[in-house]
Backbone as numpy.savetxt, mean C-alpha at the origin, in Angstrom:
# Nx Ny Nz CAx CAy CAz Cx Cy Cz
35.69 -15.34 -49.55 34.66 -14.62 -48.83 35.01 -13.14 -48.92
34.05 -12.39 -49.39 34.31 -10.97 -49.57 34.13 -10.22 -48.25
34.58 -9.01 -48.25 34.52 -8.17 -47.06 33.07 -7.85 -46.68
32.21 -7.66 -47.65 30.82 -7.32 -47.38 30.09 -8.49 -46.72
30.27 -9.71 -47.20 29.61 -10.85 -46.57 30.16 -11.11 -45.17
31.46 -10.93 -44.98 32.04 -11.07 -43.65 31.45 -10.03 -42.70
31.30 -8.79 -43.13 30.74 -7.72 -42.31 29.28 -8.01 -41.96
28.48 -8.45 -42.93 27.07 -8.74 -42.68 26.90 -9.93 -41.75
27.68 -10.98 -41.95 27.56 -12.16 -41.09 28.01 -11.84 -39.66
29.07 -11.05 -39.48 29.50 -10.69 -38.12 28.47 -9.78 -37.45
27.83 -8.91 -38.22 26.78 -8.05 -37.67 25.58 -8.88 -37.22
25.18 -9.88 -38.01 24.05 -10.72 -37.63 24.37 -11.57 -36.40
25.57 -12.06 -36.28 25.97 -12.83 -35.10 25.95 -11.94 -33.85
26.47 -10.73 -33.97 26.47 -9.79 -32.86 25.03 -9.42 -32.46
24.17 -9.18 -33.44 22.79 -8.82 -33.18 22.05 -9.97 -32.49
22.25 -11.19 -32.96 21.58 -12.33 -32.34 22.09 -12.57 -30.92
23.36 -12.32 -30.65 23.90 -12.46 -29.30 23.28 -11.44 -28.34
23.16 -10.21 -28.78 22.56 -9.16 -27.95 21.09 -9.47 -27.68
20.34 -9.89 -28.68 18.93 -10.22 -28.50 18.75 -11.42 -27.56
19.58 -12.43 -27.72 19.50 -13.60 -26.84 19.81 -13.21 -25.40
20.81 -12.37 -25.20 21.15 -11.91 -23.86 19.98 -11.16 -23.25
19.35 -10.30 -24.01 18.23 -9.50 -23.47 17.04 -10.39 -23.11
16.62 -11.27 -24.03 15.41 -12.06 -23.80 15.59 -13.18 -22.79
16.80 -13.73 -22.65 16.98 -14.86 -21.75 17.62 -14.49 -20.42
18.25 -13.33 -20.31 18.91 -12.96 -19.06 18.32 -11.70 -18.45
18.27 -10.60 -19.18 17.83 -9.33 -18.63 16.33 -9.26 -18.41
15.53 -9.72 -19.34 14.08 -9.63 -19.20 13.56 -10.45 -18.02
14.01 -11.68 -17.78 13.56 -12.39 -16.58 13.97 -11.69 -15.27
15.10 -11.01 -15.25 15.50 -10.26 -14.06 14.54 -9.11 -13.79
14.09 -8.43 -14.83 13.19 -7.29 -14.66 11.80 -7.73 -14.22
11.36 -8.91 -14.61 10.03 -9.39 -14.27 9.95 -9.88 -12.83
11.05 -10.27 -12.21 11.04 -10.76 -10.84 11.12 -9.56 -9.89
9.98 -9.27 -9.20 9.94 -8.20 -8.22 9.47 -8.81 -6.91
10.11 -8.48 -5.80 9.63 -9.01 -4.53 8.27 -8.42 -4.16
7.45 -9.21 -3.48 6.09 -8.78 -3.13 6.07 -7.77 -1.99
7.08 -7.74 -1.14 7.04 -6.88 0.03 7.64 -5.50 -0.23
8.01 -5.18 -1.44 8.58 -3.88 -1.76 7.47 -2.96 -2.24
7.40 -1.78 -1.63 6.40 -0.78 -2.01 7.08 0.25 -2.88
6.58 0.43 -4.08 7.13 1.44 -4.96 6.49 2.77 -4.63
7.30 3.77 -4.33 6.79 5.07 -3.94 6.53 5.93 -5.15
5.44 6.68 -5.07 5.13 7.62 -6.14 5.81 8.93 -5.82
6.34 9.57 -6.82 7.05 10.83 -6.61 6.33 12.01 -7.22
5.01 11.90 -7.36 4.26 12.99 -7.97 3.67 13.95 -6.95
4.00 13.82 -5.67 3.56 14.76 -4.64 2.26 14.36 -3.97
1.60 13.31 -4.42 0.35 12.88 -3.83 0.62 11.79 -2.80
-0.41 11.46 -2.01 -0.30 10.34 -1.09 -0.11 9.05 -1.88
0.74 8.19 -1.39 0.88 6.90 -2.03 0.27 5.84 -1.14
-0.15 4.77 -1.75 -0.88 3.71 -1.04 0.12 2.76 -0.39
-0.02 2.59 0.94 0.79 1.62 1.66 0.10 0.26 1.75
-1.22 0.28 1.86 -1.96 -0.96 2.01 -3.36 -0.77 1.44
-3.88 -1.79 0.81 -5.25 -1.78 0.31 -5.84 -3.15 0.55
-6.99 -3.19 1.22 -7.61 -4.46 1.54 -9.07 -4.31 1.88
-9.60 -5.27 2.62 -11.01 -5.29 2.99 -11.14 -5.43 4.50
-12.20 -4.83 5.06 -12.56 -5.02 6.46 -14.03 -5.44 6.51
-14.39 -6.20 7.53 -15.75 -6.72 7.67 -16.63 -5.80 8.51
-16.04 -5.13 9.49 -16.85 -4.34 10.42 -16.07 -3.13 10.89
-16.78 -2.01 11.04 -16.19 -0.77 11.54 -17.10 -0.23 12.63
-16.54 0.00 13.81 -17.30 0.53 14.93 -16.66 1.84 15.36
-17.45 2.93 15.32 -16.99 4.23 15.80 -17.70 4.51 17.12
-17.64 5.76 17.60 -18.27 6.10 18.88 -19.76 5.79 18.90
-20.46 6.18 17.87 -21.91 6.05 17.86 -22.46 5.19 16.74
-21.62 4.72 15.85 -22.08 3.97 14.68 -21.38 2.63 14.58
-22.09 1.68 13.95 -21.53 0.36 13.67 -21.89 0.02 12.24
-20.88 -0.26 11.43 -21.08 -0.56 10.02 -20.68 -2.01 9.77
-21.63 -2.81 9.31 -21.38 -4.21 8.98 -21.47 -4.35 7.47
-20.34 -4.35 6.83 -20.29 -4.50 5.37 -18.88 -4.92 4.98
-18.75 -5.40 3.79 -17.44 -5.77 3.26 -16.85 -4.50 2.63
-16.20 -3.67 3.46 -15.71 -2.36 3.03 -14.24 -2.42 2.63
-13.86 -1.45 1.82 -12.46 -1.32 1.43 -11.74 -0.46 2.46
-10.49 -0.79 2.71 -9.63 0.06 3.53 -8.39 0.36 2.71
-8.06 1.63 2.64 -6.87 2.06 1.93 -6.06 2.91 2.91
-4.85 2.49 3.16 -3.97 3.24 4.06 -2.96 3.97 3.19
-3.11 5.28 3.16 -2.19 6.14 2.42 -1.04 6.54 3.33
-0.07 7.27 2.80 1.07 7.68 3.60 0.69 8.74 4.63
-0.42 9.46 4.41 -0.81 10.52 5.33 -2.24 10.41 5.82
-2.97 9.39 5.43 -4.37 9.28 5.84 -4.88 7.85 5.68
-6.11 7.64 6.17 -6.78 6.34 6.07 -8.16 6.55 5.47
-8.54 5.68 4.57 -9.86 5.70 3.95 -10.54 4.36 4.24
-11.75 4.41 4.80 -12.55 3.20 5.00 -13.92 3.47 4.40
-14.34 2.65 3.49 -15.62 2.82 2.82 -15.66 1.97 1.57
-16.27 2.49 0.52 -16.35 1.78 -0.75 -15.61 2.58 -1.81
-14.77 1.91 -2.57 -14.00 2.58 -3.62 -14.80 2.76 -4.91
-15.68 1.80 -5.20 -16.43 1.88 -6.45 -17.90 1.64 -6.16
-18.78 2.58 -6.14 -18.58 4.03 -6.24 -17.96 4.55 -4.95
-17.21 5.63 -5.07 -16.46 6.12 -3.92 -17.41 6.71 -2.87
-17.46 6.04 -1.72 -18.26 6.49 -0.60 -17.47 6.18 0.67
-17.14 7.21 1.40 -16.29 7.04 2.58 -17.13 7.04 3.84
-16.95 6.01 4.66 -17.51 6.03 6.00 -16.57 6.78 6.94
-15.28 6.69 6.65 -14.31 7.35 7.49 -13.09 7.72 6.66
-12.72 8.99 6.71 -11.46 9.46 6.15 -10.76 10.18 7.29
-9.60 9.68 7.65 -8.93 10.15 8.85 -7.48 10.49 8.54
-7.02 11.69 8.89 -5.60 12.00 8.70 -4.74 11.25 9.72
-3.51 11.01 9.36 -2.61 10.24 10.23 -2.29 10.99 11.51
-2.30 12.31 11.47 -1.95 13.08 12.67 -3.02 13.00 13.74
-4.22 12.50 13.41 -5.28 12.38 14.42 -5.20 11.09 15.23
-4.31 10.18 14.86 -4.20 8.88 15.54 -3.29 9.02 16.76
-3.84 8.65 17.94 -3.05 8.67 19.17 -2.35 7.33 19.41
-3.06 6.23 19.20 -2.47 4.93 19.45 -3.22 3.82 18.73
-2.53 2.71 18.57 -3.10 1.53 17.89 -2.86 0.33 18.78
-3.90 -0.46 19.01 -3.77 -1.69 19.79 -4.30 -2.84 18.96
-3.46 -3.83 18.73 -3.85 -5.00 17.93 -4.28 -6.13 18.86
-5.41 -6.72 18.56 -5.88 -7.95 19.18 -6.14 -8.93 18.06
-6.08 -10.23 18.30 -6.22 -11.18 17.19 -7.50 -11.06 16.36
-8.58 -10.53 16.93 -9.81 -10.44 16.14 -10.22 -9.01 15.84
-9.47 -8.01 16.33 -9.83 -6.61 16.07 -8.65 -5.68 16.30
-8.81 -4.47 15.79 -7.82 -3.41 15.99 -8.54 -2.26 16.68
-7.96 -1.75 17.76 -8.50 -0.60 18.46 -7.61 0.60 18.17
-8.21 1.65 17.64 -7.47 2.87 17.29 -8.05 4.01 18.11
-7.21 4.67 18.90 -7.67 5.86 19.62 -7.28 7.09 18.81
-8.25 8.03 18.69 -8.10 9.16 17.78 -8.41 10.47 18.50
-8.06 11.53 17.84 -8.42 12.88 18.28 -9.79 13.20 17.70
-10.79 13.39 18.56 -12.16 13.57 18.11 -12.33 14.83 17.27
-11.56 15.87 17.54 -11.70 17.12 16.79 -11.26 16.98 15.34
-10.32 16.11 15.07 -9.80 15.97 13.71 -10.54 14.96 12.84
-11.05 13.89 13.46 -11.69 12.86 12.63 -13.13 12.58 13.00
-13.66 13.17 14.07 -15.06 13.00 14.42 -15.37 11.85 15.34
-14.39 11.07 15.70 -14.59 9.95 16.61 -13.38 9.84 17.53
-13.60 9.37 18.75 -12.49 9.26 19.69 -11.86 7.87 19.69
-12.64 6.86 19.30 -12.08 5.51 19.18 -12.70 4.80 18.00
-11.97 3.87 17.51 -12.34 3.18 16.28 -11.98 1.71 16.46
-12.90 0.82 16.10 -12.65 -0.62 16.15 -12.83 -1.17 14.75
-11.80 -1.88 14.28 -11.81 -2.46 12.94 -11.73 -3.97 13.08
-12.65 -4.67 12.43 -12.62 -6.14 12.42 -12.49 -6.59 10.98
-11.69 -7.63 10.76 -11.43 -8.10 9.41 -11.64 -9.58 9.26
-11.26 -10.08 8.11 -11.48 -11.48 7.77 -10.45 -12.39 8.43
-9.19 -11.97 8.45 -8.14 -12.85 8.97 -7.25 -12.09 9.94
-6.60 -12.82 10.81 -5.70 -12.19 11.78 -4.46 -11.63 11.10
-4.01 -12.30 10.04 -2.84 -11.80 9.31 -3.13 -10.45 8.67
-4.31 -10.32 8.06 -4.69 -9.06 7.44 -4.84 -7.96 8.50
-5.45 -8.29 9.63 -5.59 -7.31 10.71 -4.23 -6.87 11.25
-3.30 -7.80 11.36 -1.97 -7.47 11.84 -1.27 -6.51 10.88
-1.40 -6.77 9.57 -0.80 -5.86 8.58 -1.42 -4.47 8.66
-2.74 -4.40 8.82 -3.42 -3.11 8.93 -2.94 -2.37 10.17
-2.82 -3.08 11.29 -2.37 -2.44 12.54 -0.94 -1.91 12.39
-0.07 -2.69 11.76 1.31 -2.24 11.56 1.38 -1.00 10.68
0.59 -0.97 9.61 0.60 0.18 8.69 0.01 1.42 9.37
-1.07 1.27 10.14 -1.66 2.41 10.84 -0.67 2.94 11.86
-0.02 2.06 12.60 0.97 2.49 13.58 2.15 3.19 12.90
2.54 2.70 11.74 3.65 3.31 11.00 3.32 4.74 10.58
2.13 4.95 9.98 1.81 6.32 9.53 1.57 7.24 10.71
1.09 6.70 11.83 0.90 7.53 13.02 2.24 8.00 13.57
3.19 7.08 13.70 4.52 7.46 14.20 5.23 8.39 13.22
5.05 8.14 11.94 5.68 8.99 10.92 5.13 10.41 10.97
3.83 10.56 11.16 3.24 11.90 11.22 3.70 12.64 12.47
3.93 11.92 13.56 4.42 12.57 14.78 5.86 13.01 14.63
6.66 12.23 13.90 8.05 12.63 13.65 8.12 13.85 12.76
7.26 13.91 11.76 7.23 15.05 10.85 6.79 16.30 11.60
5.81 16.16 12.51 5.34 17.29 13.30 6.43 17.81 14.22
7.24 16.90 14.78 8.25 17.30 15.76 9.39 18.07 15.11
9.63 17.87 13.83 10.76 18.53 13.16 10.46 19.92 12.82
């Protein structure tokens, strides 16, 4: 066996070992991502904490009965239609005073000067979805108050 054939055969064995390691061990590790982890965007814009649907939105003087989109960003809330983009309510997080969760609705008290309404009632399809929305709204509200205090 010459030196050249030994070198080529050892190179092919090494190459096949590296490829097998990548495709059978490393690639499956990269594809498994937990569902509850939110990847943050670092481009300076608001990142999405939650995106879902709501069935009903009640403000001070209006009541909207439609299958609307709700997007909770890190600094604001959007309720309306995403395609075509039409907002019934866009509210900054600093305007939220408090959030109260009930099994069939969420009550949000707001600063009327900042968002145009003093209270907001959100009704959704499921209690689990409403609970997630209430937790996210409460989170961005508390976060905006901490940022303001610093």
